[in-house]
PAZAPA-4460 file (N, C-alpha, C; in steps of 0.05 Angstrom, whole numbers, plus 32768, in hexadecimal, padded with zeros to 4 digits):
% residues 273
    n_x    n_y    n_z   ca_x   ca_y   ca_z    c_x    c_y    c_z   seq   type   mol
   7BEF   8279   8422   7BFF   8274   8409   7BF6   8259   83FD     1      M     A
   7BF2   825A   83E3   7BE9   8241   83D5   7C00   822D   83D4     2      R     A
   7BFA   8215   83D9   7C0E   8200   83D8   7C06   81EB   83C3     3      R     A
   7C1C   81E1   83B5   7C17   81CD   83A1   7C1F   81B2   83AD     4      F     A
   7C12   819D   83A4   7C19   8182   83AE   7C36   817C   83A7     5      P     A
   7C43   816F   83B9   7C60   8168   83B5   7C64   8159   839B     6      L     A
   7C51   8146   8395   7C53   8136   837D   7C53   8147   8364     7      R     A
   7C41   815B   8363   7C3F   816D   834C   7C59   817D   8349     8      F     A
   7C64   8186   835F   7C7C   8196   835E   7C94   8186   8354     9      T     A
   7C96   816D   835D   7CAC   815C   8355   7CAA   8155   8337    10      V     A
   7C91   8151   832D   7C8D   814B   8311   7C96   8163   8300    11      R     A
   7C8E   817A   8308   7C96   8192   82F9   7CB4   8195   82F9    12      R     A
   7CC0   8190   8310   7CDD   8193   8312   7CEB   817E   82FF    13      L     A
   7CE1   8166   82FF   7CED   8151   82EE   7CEA   8158   82D1    14      M     A
   7CD3   8163   82CA   7CCE   816B   82AE   7CE1   8181   82A6    15      A     A
   7CE5   8194   82B8   7CF7   81AA   82B2   7D14   81A1   82AF    16      A     A
   7D1C   818E   82C0   7D37   8183   82BE   7D3A   8174   82A3    17      V     A
   7D26   8165   829B   7D27   8155   8282   7D29   8168   826A    18      A     A
   7D19   817D   826A   7D1A   8190   8254   7D36   819E   8253    19      V     A
   7D40   81A6   826B   7D5A   81B2   826C   7D70   81A0   8261    20      A     A
   7D6E   8186   8268   7D82   8172   825F   7D81   8170   8241    21      A     A
   7D69   816F   8236   7D67   816D   8219   7D72   8186   820B    22      V     A
   7D6C   819D   8216   7D76   81B6   820A   7D95   81B7   820C    23      V     A
   7DA0   81AF   8223   7DBD   81AF   8226   7DCA   819B   8214    24      M     A
   7DBE   8184   8211   7DCA   8170   81FF   7DC9   8179   81E2    25      A     A
   7DB3   8185   81DA   7DB1   8190   81BF   7DC5   81A6   81BA    26      A     A
   7DC8   81B7   81CE   7DDB   81CD   81CD   7DF8   81C2   81CA    27      W     A
   7DFE   81AE   81DA   7E19   81A2   81D9   7E1F   8195   81BF    28      A     A
   7E0A   8187   81B4   7E0E   8179   819B   7E12   818E   8184    29      I     A
   7E01   81A3   8185   7E03   81B7   816F   7E1E   81C4   816F    30      Y     A
   7E2A   81C9   8186   7E43   81D7   8187   7E5B   81C4   8188    31      F     A
   7E56   81AA   8186   7E6C   8197   8185   7E76   8196   8168    32      D     A
   7E8F   81A0   8163   7E98   81A2   8147   7E99   8187   8139    33      P     A
   7E9F   8171   8147   7EA1   8157   813A   7E85   814E   8132    34      V     A
   7E71   8151   8143   7E56   8149   813C   7E4C   815A   8124    35      R     A
   7E51   8173   8125   7E48   8184   810F   7E56   817C   80F5    36      R     A
   7E6F   8175   80F7   7E7E   816C   80DF   7E72   8152   80D5    37      W     A
   7E6B   8140   80E7   7E5F   8126   80DF   7E44   812B   80D1    38      Q     A
   7E34   813D   80DC   7E1B   8143   80CF   7E1F   814E   80B3    39      W     A
   7E33   815F   80B0   7E38   816B   8095   7E41   8156   8081    40      A     A
   7E52   8144   808A   7E5C   812F   8078   7E46   811C   806F    41      V     A
   7E33   8116   8081   7E1E   8103   807A   7E04   8111   8072    42      T     A
   7E06   812A   806B   7DEE   8139   8062   7DE7   8132   8045    43      D     A
   7DCF   8127   8042   7DC6   811E   8027   7DBA   8136   8018    44      D     A
   7DCA   814A   8013   7DC1   8162   8005   7DD8   816C   7FF3    45      Q     A
   7DCF   817A   7FDD   7DE3   8188   7FCE   7DEA   81A2   7FDC    46      D     A
   7E02   81AC   7FD9   7E09   81C5   7FE6   7E25   81C4   7FF0    47      G     A
   7E2F   81DB   7FFA   7E4B   81DD   8002   7E52   81D0   801C    48      P     A
   7E3E   81C9   802C   7E44   81BF   8047   7E55   81A7   8048    49      G     A
   7E4F   8193   8036   7E5E   817A   8036   7E7B   817F   802E    50      R     A
   7E7F   8190   801B   7E9B   8194   8011   7EAB   81A6   8024    51      W     A
   7E9D   81B7   8033   7EAB   81C7   8047   7EB4   81B4   805E    52      E     A
   7EA3   81A0   8063   7EAA   818C   8078   7EC3   817C   806F    53      A     A
   7EC6   8177   8055   7EDE   8169   804C   7EF6   817A   804E    54      L     A
   7EF3   8194   804A   7F0A   81A6   804E   7F14   81A6   806B    55      R     A
   7F01   81A2   807D   7F09   819F   8099   7F1C   8187   809D    56      E     A
   7F16   8172   808F   7F28   815A   8091   7F43   8161   8085    57      V     A
   7F43   816E   806E   7F5C   8175   8061   7F6D   8188   8072    58      G     A
   7F60   8199   8081   7F6E   81AC   8092   7F77   81A0   80AD    59      R     A
   7F70   8187   80B1   7F78   8179   80CA   7F69   8181   80E2    60      G     A
   7F51   818C   80DF   7F41   8195   80F6   7F30   817F   8102    61      R     A
   7F2E   8169   80F4   7F1F   8152   80FE   7F32   813B   8103    62      I     A
   7F30   812F   811B   7F41   8119   8122   7F40   8104   810C    63      D     A
   7F57   80FA   8103   7F57   80E7   80EC   7F49   80CD   80F2    64      K     A
   7F4D   80C3   810A   7F3F   80AA   8111   7F21   80AD   8111    65      A     A
   7F18   80C4   811B   7EFB   80C9   811B   7EF1   80CC   80FE    66      T     A
   7EFF   80DC   80EE   7EF7   80E0   80D2   7EF7   80C6   80C3    67      A     A
   7F0B   80B5   80C7   7F0C   809C   80B9   7EF4   808A   80C0    68      L     A
   7EED   8089   80D9   7ED6   8078   80E2   7EBC   8083   80D5    69      A     A
   7EB8   809D   80D6   7E9F   80A9   80CC   7E9D   80A5   80AD    70      V     A
   7EB3   80AB   80A0   7EB3   80AA   8082   7EB0   808D   8078    71      L     A
   7EBD   807A   8086   7EBB   805E   807D   7E9F   8054   8081    72      T     A
   7E92   805B   8097   7E77   8054   809B   7E64   8060   8086    73      H     A
   7E6B   8079   807E   7E5A   8087   806B   7E5C   807A   804F    74      A     A
   7E70   806A   8049   7E72   805D   802F   7E59   804B   802A    75      L     A
   7E4D   8042   8040   7E35   8030   803D   7E1B   803F   803D    76      G     A
   7E1C   8059   803B   7E03   8069   803B   7DF2   8063   8023    77      S     A
   7DD8   8066   8026   7DC6   8062   800F   7DC6   807B   7FFD    78      S     A
   7DD1   8091   8006   7DD3   80AA   7FF7   7DEC   80AB   7FE6    79      S     A
   7DEA   80AF   7FCD   7E02   80B1   7FBC   7E12   80CA   7FC3    80      Y     A
   7E04   80DF   7FCC   7E12   80F7   7FD4   7E24   80F2   7FEC    81      R     A
   7E1A   80E3   7FFF   7E29   80DD   8017   7E41   80CB   8010    82      V     A
   7E3C   80B7   7FFF   7E51   80A5   7FF7   7E67   80B4   7FE8    83      R     A
   7E5F   80C7   7FD7   7E73   80D6   7FC8   7E84   80E7   7FDC    84      E     A
   7E77   80F3   7FEF   7E85   8103   8003   7E98   80F1   8013    85      T     A
   7E8F   80D9   801A   7EA0   80C6   8029   7EB9   80BF   801A    86      A     A
   7EB6   80B9   8000   7ECC   80B1   7FEF   7EE0   80C8   7FED    87      V     A
   7ED6   80E0   7FE8   7EE7   80F7   7FE6   7EF6   80FC   8001    88      A     A
   7EE7   80F8   8017   7EF4   80FC   8031   7F0A   80E9   8037    89      G     A
   7F08   80D0   802E   7F1D   80BD   8032   7F36   80C5   8021    90      L     A
   7F30   80D0   800A   7F47   80DB   7FFA   7F55   80F2   8009    91      G     A
   7F45   8103   8016   7F51   8119   8025   7F63   810E   803C    92      Q     A
   7F5B   80F8   8048   7F6B   80EC   805D   7F85   80E0   8052    93      L     A
   7F85   80D9   8039   7F9E   80CE   802D   7FA5   80B3   803A    94      G     A
   7FBF   80AE   803E   7FC8   8094   8049   7FBC   808E   8064    95      P     A
   7FB2   80A2   8073   7FA5   809D   808C   7F8C   808D   8089    96      A     A
   7F81   808D   8070   7F69   807D   806A   7F70   8061   8061    97      A     A
   7F89   8059   8063   7F91   803E   8059   7F81   8027   8066    98      R     A
   7F79   8028   807F   7F69   8013   808A   7F4E   800E   807C    99      P     A
   7F45   8022   806E   7F2B   8020   805F   7F30   801C   8041   100      S     A
   7F48   8015   8039   7F4E   8012   801C   7F3C   7FFD   800F   101      A     A
   7F39   7FE6   801D   7F29   7FD1   8011   7F0C   7FDA   800D   102      S     A
   7F02   7FE9   8021   7EE6   7FF3   801E   7EE5   8007   8007   103      A     A
   7EF9   8017   8003   7EFA   802A   7FEC   7EFB   801B   7FD2   104      L     A
   7F0B   8006   7FD1   7F0D   7FF5   7FB8   7EF1   7FE9   7FB2   105      I     A
   7EE3   7FE1   7FC6   7EC8   7FD6   7FC2   7EB5   7FEA   7FB6   106      A     A
   7EBA   8004   7FBC   7EA9   8019   7FB1   7EAC   801C   7F93   107      V     A
   7EC1   8011   7F87   7EC5   8011   7F6A   7EAE   8003   7F5C   108      L     A
   7E9E   7FF4   7F6B   7E87   7FE6   7F5F   7E6D   7FF5   7F66   109      A     A
   7E6F   800D   7F70   7E57   801D   7F77   7E45   8020   7F5F   110      D     A
   7E2A   8020   7F63   7E18   8024   7F4C   7E19   803F   7F3E   111      P     A
   7E24   8053   7F4D   7E24   806E   7F42   7E3F   8074   7F34   112      E     A
   7E3F   807C   7F1B   7E59   8082   7F0D   7E6A   8097   7F1B   113      P     A
   7E5D   80AC   7F26   7E6D   80C1   7F33   7E7C   80B6   7F4B   114      V     A
   7E71   80A2   7F59   7E7E   8096   7F70   7E95   8084   7F67   115      I     A
   7E90   8074   7F52   7EA6   8063   7F47   7EBD   8073   7F3E   116      R     A
   7EB8   8089   7F30   7ECD   809A   7F26   7EDD   80A7   7F3D   117      A     A
   7ECF   80B1   7F51   7EDC   80BD   7F68   7EED   80A9   7F77   118      R     A
   7EE2   8091   7F7B   7EF1   807D   7F8A   7F0B   8075   7F7B   119      A     A
   7F09   8072   7F61   7F21   806B   7F51   7F36   8081   7F55   120      A     A
   7F2E   809A   7F55   7F41   80B0   7F57   7F4D   80B2   7F73   121      S     A
   7F3C   80AF   7F88   7F46   80B2   7FA3   7F58   809B   7FAC   122      E     A
   7F57   8085   7F9F   7F6A   806F   7FA6   7F87   8078   7FA4   123      L     A
   7F8C   808A   7F92   7FA8   8094   7F8F   7FB1   80A1   7FA9   124      I     A
   7F9F   80B0   7FB6   7FA7   80BE   7FCF   7FA9   80AA   7FE6   125      Q     A
   7F98   8097   7FE7   7F96   8084   7FFE   7FAD   806F   7FFD   126      V     A
   7FB4   8067   7FE5   7FC8   8052   7FE2   7FE2   805D   7FD7   127      L     A
   7FF6   8063   7FE7   800E   806F   7FDD   801F   805B   7FCD   128      P     A
   8033   8065   7FBE   8044   8052   7FAE   8050   803D   7FC0   129      P     A
   8050   8024   7FB5   805B   800E   7FC4   8047   8000   7FD6   130      G     A
   802F   800B   7FDA   801B   7FFE   7FEB   800F   7FE6   7FDD   131      D     A
   800F   7FCE   7FEA   8004   7FB7   7FDD   7FE6   7FB9   7FD6   132      P     A
   7FD9   7FCD   7FE3   7FBD   7FD1   7FDC   7FB8   7FD9   7FBF   133      G     A
   7FCD   7FE4   7FB3   7FCA   7FEB   7F97   7FC6   7FD2   7F86   134      R     A
   7FD4   7FBD   7F8C   7FCF   7FA4   7F7D   7FB3   7F99   7F82   135      D     A
   7FA9   7F9C   7F9A   7F8E   7F93   7FA1   7F79   7FA2   7F8F   136      E     A
   7F7F   7FBB   7F89   7F6C   7FCB   7F7A   7F6D   7FC6   7F5C   137      A     A
   7F82   7FBA   7F52   7F85   7FB7   7F35   7F6E   7FA9   7F27   138      L     A
   7F65   7F92   7F31   7F4F   7F85   7F22   7F36   7F97   7F1E   139      P     A
   7F2E   7FA5   7F33   7F17   7FB6   7F31   7F1C   7FCE   7F1F   140      E     A
   7F34   7FD9   7F20   7F3B   7FF0   7F0E   7F3B   7FE7   7EF1   141      L     A
   7F45   7FCF   7EEC   7F45   7FC5   7ED0   7F29   7FC0   7EC7   142      R     A
   7F18   7FB7   7ED9   7EFC   7FB2   7ED1   7EEF   7FCD   7ECA   143      R     A
   7EF6   7FE2   7ED7   7EEA   7FFC   7ED2   7EF2   8007   7EB7   144      L     A
   7F07   7FFC   7EAA   7F0E   8006   7E90   7EF9   8000   7E7B   145      L     A
   7EE7   7FEE   7E82   7ED0   7FE8   7E71   7EB6   7FF4   7E7B   146      G     A
   7EB7   8006   7E8E   7EA0   8012   7E9A   7E90   8023   7E85   147      D     A
   7E76   8023   7E86   7E67   8033   7E73   7E6B   8051   7E76   148      P     A
   7E75   805B   7E8C   7E79   8077   7E90   7E95   8080   7E86   149      S     A
   7E97   8093   7E74   7EB2   809C   7E6B   7EC3   80A8   7E81   150      P     A
   7EB6   80B5   7E95   7EC5   80C1   7EAB   7ED0   80AB   7EBD   151      Q     A
   7EC1   8096   7EC1   7ECB   8080   7ED1   7EE3   8073   7EC3   152      V     A
   7EE1   806F   7EA9   7EF7   8062   7E9A   7F10   8073   7E9C   153      R     A
   7F0D   808E   7E9A   7F24   80A0   7E9B   7F31   809F   7EB7   154      L     A
   7F21   80A0   7ECC   7F2C   809F   7EE7   7F3A   8085   7EEC   155      K     A
   7F2F   806F   7EE3   7F3B   8055   7EE7   7F56   8053   7ED8   156      A     A
   7F57   805D   7EBF   7F6F   805D   7EAF   7F85   806F   7EBD   157      A     A
   7F7C   8086   7EC7   7F8F   8097   7ED4   7F9B   808B   7EEE   158      G     A
   7F8A   807D   7EFD   7F94   8070   7F15   7FA6   8059   7F0F   159      T     A
   7FA0   804A   7EFA   7FB1   8034   7EF1   7FCD   803F   7EE9   160      L     A
   7FCD   8057   7EDD   7FE6   8063   7ED5   7FF6   806A   7EEE   161      A     A
   7FE9   8075   7F03   7FF7   807B   7F1C   8001   8062   7F2A   162      E     A
   7FF3   804C   7F26   7FFA   8033   7F33   800E   8023   7F24   163      F     A
   8018   802E   7F0D   802D   8020   7EFE   8022   800D   7EE9   164      G     A
   8009   800E   7EE3   7FFD   7FFC   7ECF   7FEE   800C   7EBA   165      H     A
   7FF9   8023   7EB2   7FEC   8035   7EA0   7FE6   802B   7E84   166      G     A
   7FF7   8018   7E7B   7FF2   800E   7E60   7FD7   8000   7E5E   167      L     A
   7FCD   7FF6   7E74   7FB3   7FE8   7E73   7F9D   7FFC   7E6A   168      D     A
   7F9F   8014   7E72   7F8B   8028   7E6B   7F93   803C   7E56   169      G     A
   7FAA   8038   7E49   7FB4   804B   7E36   7FA1   8050   7E1F   170      L     A
   7F94   803C   7E13   7F81   8042   7DFD   7F6B   8055   7E06   171      P     A
   7F62   8053   7E1F   7F4D   8065   7E28   7F58   8081   7E2A   172      I     A
   7F70   8084   7E35   7F7C   809F   7E38   7F80   80AC   7E1C   173      L     A
   7F89   809D   7E09   7F8D   80A8   7DEE   7F72   80B0   7DE2   174      I     A
   7F5D   80A0   7DE7   7F43   80A7   7DDC   7F38   80C1   7DE9   175      D     A
   7F3E   80C5   7E03   7F35   80DD   7E10   7F41   80F6   7E04   176      V     A
   7F59   80F4   7DF9   7F66   810B   7DEC   7F56   8116   7DD5   177      L     A
   7F44   8105   7DCA   7F34   810D   7DB3   7F19   8119   7DBC   178      K     A
   7F14   8118   7DD6   7EFA   8122   7DE0   7EFC   8141   7DE3   179      R     A
   7EE5   814E   7DE3   7EE5   816C   7DE5   7EEA   8177   7E01   180      P     A
   7EE5   8166   7E16   7EE7   8171   7E31   7F03   8177   7E38   181      E     A
   7F08   8191   7E3F   7F22   819A   7E45   7F2E   818D   7E5E   182      Y     A
   7F1F   818A   7E73   7F29   817E   7E8B   7F30   8161   7E88   183      L     A
   7F20   8152   7E79   7F25   8136   7E74   7F3F   8133   7E64   184      A     A
   7F43   8143   7E51   7F5B   8141   7E40   7F74   8148   7E50   185      R     A
   7F72   815C   7E62   7F88   8164   7E73   7F8F   814D   7E85   186      A     A
   7F7B   8140   7E90   7F80   8129   7EA2   7F8D   8112   7E93   187      E     A
   7F83   810D   7E7B   7F8F   80F7   7E6B   7FAC   80FD   7E64   188      A     A
   7FB2   8116   7E5D   7FCE   811D   7E57   7FE0   8118   7E70   189      L     A
   7FD6   811F   7E87   7FE5   811B   7E9F   7FEB   80FD   7EA3   190      W     A
   7FD6   80ED   7EA0   7FDA   80D0   7EA5   7FEC   80C4   7E90   191      A     A
   7FEB   80CD   7E78   7FFD   80C3   7E63   801A   80C9   7E6A   192      I     A
   801E   80E1   7E74   8039   80E9   7E7D   8043   80D7   7E94   193      G     A
   8031   80D0   7EA6   8038   80BE   7EBC   8041   80A3   7EB2   194      V     A
   8034   8099   7E9D   803C   807F   7E92   8059   8080   7E88   195      I     A
   805F   8095   7E7A   807A   8099   7E70   8081   808C   7E56   196      G     A
   809A   8088   7E4F   80A3   8080   7E35   8096   8066   7E2A   197      P     A
   808E   8054   7E3B   8082   803C   7E31   8068   8041   7E22   198      S     A
   805C   8058   7E27   8043   805F   7E18   8048   806E   7DFF   199      A     A
   8061   8075   7DF9   8067   8087   7DE3   805E   807D   7DC8   200      A     A
   8063   8063   7DC1   805B   805A   7DA6   803E   8060   7D9F   201      P     A
   802C   805D   7DB2   800F   8061   7DAD   8007   807E   7DB4   202      E     A
   8012   8089   7DC9   8008   80A3   7DD3   8015   80BB   7DC6   203      A     A
   802E   80BA   7DBF   803C   80D2   7DB6   802F   80DE   7D9D   204      L     A
   8027   80CF   7D89   8019   80DC   7D72   8000   80EA   7D7B   205      P     A
   7FF0   80DE   7D8D   7FD7   80EB   7D95   7FDD   8104   7DA5   206      A     A
   7FF2   8104   7DB6   7FF9   811C   7DC5   8001   8133   7DB3   207      V     A
   8012   812C   7D9F   801A   8141   7D8C   8003   814C   7D7C   208      K     A
   7FF0   813B   7D75   7FD9   8144   7D66   7FC8   8157   7D77   209      Q     A
   7FC5   8150   7D91   7FB6   8161   7DA3   7FC4   817C   7DA6   210      L     A
   7FDE   817B   7DA8   7FEE   8194   7DAC   7FEA   81A7   7D94   211      E     A
   7FE8   819B   7D7D   7FE5   81AC   7D65   7FC9   81B7   7D62   212      S     A
   7FB5   81AA   7D6F   7F9A   81B3   7D6B   7F8F   81C4   7D83   213      E     A
   7F9C   81C2   7D99   7F90   81CD   7DB1   7F8C   81EB   7DB0   214      V     A
   7F9B   81FA   7DA1   7F97   8216   7DA0   7F7D   821F   7D95   215      G     A
   7F71   820E   7D83   7F57   8215   7D78   7F40   8203   7D82   216      T     A
   7F47   81ED   7D8E   7F33   81DA   7D97   7F26   81E1   7DB1   217      A     A
   7F34   81F2   7DC1   7F2A   81F9   7DDC   7F2A   8217   7DE0   218      V     A
   7F18   8221   7DF0   7F17   823D   7DF6   7F32   8246   7E01   219      A     A
   7F3C   825E   7DFA   7F57   8267   7E03   7F5B   8264   7E21   220      P     A
   7F48   826C   7E31   7F4D   826B   7E4E   7F4F   824E   7E58   221      D     A
   7F44   823B   7E4A   7F45   821F   7E52   7F5C   8210   7E45   222      M     A
   7F67   821C   7E31   7F7C   820D   7E22   7F97   820E   7E2F   223      S     A
   7F9B   821F   7E43   7FB5   8222   7E4E   7FC1   8209   7E5A   224      R     A
   7FB0   81FA   7E69   7FBA   81E1   7E75   7FC1   81CD   7E60   225      F     A
   7FAF   81CA   7E4C   7FB4   81B7   7E37   7FCD   81BF   7E27   226      L     A
   7FD1   81D8   7E22   7FE8   81E1   7E12   8002   81DC   7E21   227      R     A
   8001   81DC   7E3C   8019   81D6   7E4C   801C   81B9   7E51   228      A     A
   8005   81AB   7E56   8007   818E   7E5C   800E   817D   7E44   229      Y     A
   8007   8186   7E2C   800E   8176   7E14   802D   8174   7E11   230      A     A
   803C   818A   7E11   8059   8186   7E0F   8065   8179   7E28   231      P     A
   8058   817C   7E3F   8062   816D   7E56   8060   814F   7E51   232      Q     A
   8049   8146   7E46   8045   812A   7E40   805A   8121   7E2B   233      A     A
   805F   8132   7E17   8073   812B   7E03   808E   8126   7E10   234      R     A
   8095   8138   7E23   80AF   8135   7E31   80B0   811B   7E40   235      Y     A
   809B   8115   7E4F   809B   80FD   7E60   8098   80E4   7E50   236      L     A
   808E   80E6   7E37   808C   80CE   7E26   80A7   80C9   7E19   237      L     A
   80BA   80DB   7E1A   80D4   80D7   7E0F   80DC   80EB   7DFA   238      G     A
   80C9   80FB   7DF1   80D0   8111   7DDD   80D9   8129   7DED   239      D     A
   80F0   8127   7DFA   80F9   813C   7E0D   80FF   8156   7DFE   240      R     A
   810D   8154   7DE7   8114   816C   7DD9   80FC   817B   7DCF   241      A     A
   80E9   816C   7DC3   80D1   8179   7DB9   80C0   8185   7DCF   242      G     A
   80BD   8176   7DE5   80AD   8180   7DFB   80B9   8198   7E08   243      G     A
   80D3   8198   7E0C   80E0   81B0   7E18   80DE   81C8   7E06   244      L     A
   80E2   81C4   7DED   80E1   81DA   7DDA   80C6   81E8   7DDB   245      A     A
   80B1   81D7   7DDB   8096   81E2   7DDC   8090   81F1   7DF7   246      S     A
   8099   81E5   7E0D   8094   81F1   7E27   80A3   820C   7E29   247      L     A
   80BC   820C   7E20   80CB   8225   7E22   80BF   823B   7E11   248      R     A
   80B4   8233   7DFA   80A7   8247   7DE9   808E   8251   7DF7   249      A     A
   807F   8240   7E04   8067   8248   7E12   806E   825A   7E2B   250      L     A
   8085   8254   7E37   808D   8264   7E4E   8093   8281   7E47   251      A     A
   8097   8286   7E2D   809B   82A1   7E23   8083   82AD   7E16   252      G     A
   806C   82A0   7E1A   8053   82A9   7E0D   804B   82C4   7E18   253      S     A
   803E   82D5   7E07   8034   82EF   7E11   801B   82EB   7E23   254      P     A
   8010   82D3   7E22   7FFA   82CD   7E35   8006   82C7   7E50   255      D     A
   8003   82D8   7E64   8010   82D4   7E7E   8008   82BA   7E8C   256      P     A
   7FEE   82B3   7E89   7FE5   829A   7E97   7FF1   8281   7E8A   257      E     A
   7FF2   8281   7E6F   7FFE   826B   7E61   801C   8269   7E67   258      L     A
   8029   827F   7E67   8046   8280   7E6E   804B   8275   7E8A   259      A     A
   803A   827D   7E9C   803D   8275   7EB8   8039   8256   7EBB   260      R     A
   8025   824C   7EAD   8020   822F   7EAE   8037   821F   7EA2   261      E     A
   8042   822A   7E8C   8058   821C   7E7F   8071   821C   7E91   262      A     A
   8075   8232   7E9F   808C   8233   7EB2   8088   821F   7EC9   263      R     A
   806F   821C   7ED2   8069   8209   7EE7   8070   81EC   7EDE   264      R     A
   8068   81E6   7EC5   806E   81CB   7EBB   808C   81C7   7EB8   265      V     A
   809A   81DB   7EAE   80B7   81D8   7EAB   80C4   81D4   7EC7   266      L     A
   80BA   81E2   7EDB   80C6   81E0   7EF6   80C3   81C4   7F02   267      A     A
   80AF   81B5   7EFA   80AC   819B   7F06   80B6   8184   7EF5   268      R     A
   80BF   818A   7EDD   80CB   8176   7ECC   80E8   8171   7ED4   269      L     A
   80F1   8158   7ED2   810E   8152   7ED8   8120   815A   7EC1   270      P     A
   8121   8174   7EBC   8131   817E   7EA6   814F   817D   7EAE   271      V     A
   815F   8170   7E9E   817C   816F   7EA4   818D   8179   7E8D   272      D     A
   8180   8186   7E7A   8191   8191   7E64   818E   81AF   7E63   273      E     A
***
């Protein structure tokens, strides 16, 4: 029988063990849900993978401490896609991301407009009412009111409204009501309503003007939110009778989608008459 030198046999055995260890490690990593989630979050590619990873955070399938550490680290990525995912992920965590609030505020100076806009918006989720971090964010949010990007200015004005300083950005919100983008106008109407009666002298005429024009200014399928949000804003600005009358009329619309949206708005308003 042919015999191999012991040294040769040991070397082959060590090589086989090394290969098996590498294969087992790769196998374990691939099937480790946390590692796979981390790869998806930090993937510098367009596609659904990153956003599906964020849904995992929202569903509570990723430990919050782990998610917070990964997402906060990803804020410093050289990829704007990864930074955008990280900012959105911190928003998904909500108040659990409070330890990273200062890092998120710093992102308001990101060179990419989409990141600045997203960060301004997600601060609302991370910093609940009464949190002193909201005051920390005010200087940067006010600075963004002069940002060259219209979307960044809108998001900053909306966040200032949620933080109780909406009058600072009111001129921007009123200006957005004149823009053609349906989603931007709906967002501005919502923020104006959040500000409340103190915005009425400047905002109420613009809201009424939009309400009168929206039926022809926007495609019918897109006009439903605006047609419901405009009277909601009127109500919250102090024109309660006019806003309620419009909403109740819309609730009886032959358009079932519009009627449903009007009823939703009525259900969440503090109607006491």
